[in-house]
C-alpha positions, 0 to 999 in steps of 0.5 A, a space after each residue: 867364323 860362325 857369326 860370319 857364316 864361314 862355318 855353319 856346322 861342326 864339320 865346317 868348323 873342323 874344315 876351317 880349323 884344318 887350314 889354321 896355323 894352330 892345325 899346322 902346329 898340331 901336325 908338326 912332329 918337332 913340336 909335340 905340345 899339341 896333337 890332333 886329338 887335343 885340337 879336336 877336343 878343344 874345338 868341341 869344348 869351345 862349341 859347347 862353351 859358346 852354346 852354354 854362354 848363349 853365343 851360338 845355338 844349334 838349329 837342327 845341325 846348323 850352328 848360328 850365332 845368337 844376337 848376343 854372339 853377333 853383337 860381341 863379334 861386331 864390337 870386336 871384344 873378346 867373348 869373355 869381355 863381351 859377356 861381361 859387358 852384357 851382364 854389366 849393361 843388363 844390371 845397369 838397366 835395372 837401376 840406371 839413374 841419371 841424377 849422378 855421373 857415377 852410373 855413367 862413369 861405371 857403365 862407360 869405363 873400358 873393359 880393357 883398361 890397364 891395371 894401374 896402382 890405385 891411391 886408396 886414400 885419394 879414392 876414399 876421400 872422393 867417395 866420402 864426398 859422394 851424394 846419396 845417388 853416387 853411393 847407391 851406384 857404388 853399392 850397386 856395383 859391389 864396392 862398399 866404403 868398409 872395403 875402401 877403409 881396409 884398402 
């Protein structure tokens, strides 16, 4: 809502939250799982988290989305996934080499990929066939052959 300018101040964020289903749930006397104070605290902490992760910034009393925050909203990624992708792409810019496909494969692997069982023996056989460039890419992302041997 900050990136789309539906809310530009802490007060307008509060006004926006007052019209949400979460707010109605907090008002429900039959469901005491969350109350008004907890909701206000969650909003305050979320704004602090977004500031600390450089998703939003304060300009006097106005909240504005940073370029990173706008990019994450435009990508439709969850904030945590967007921050992860940004860090990984920043890391890739330091050592992205086009002489092998591992760099590209890692950079474009979907963040939301479902976890599935990995056949570590087959994976290890594939890794053993890697050339020097692919081994550099593998070590760059923190995966060492010794870890694969243990798996």
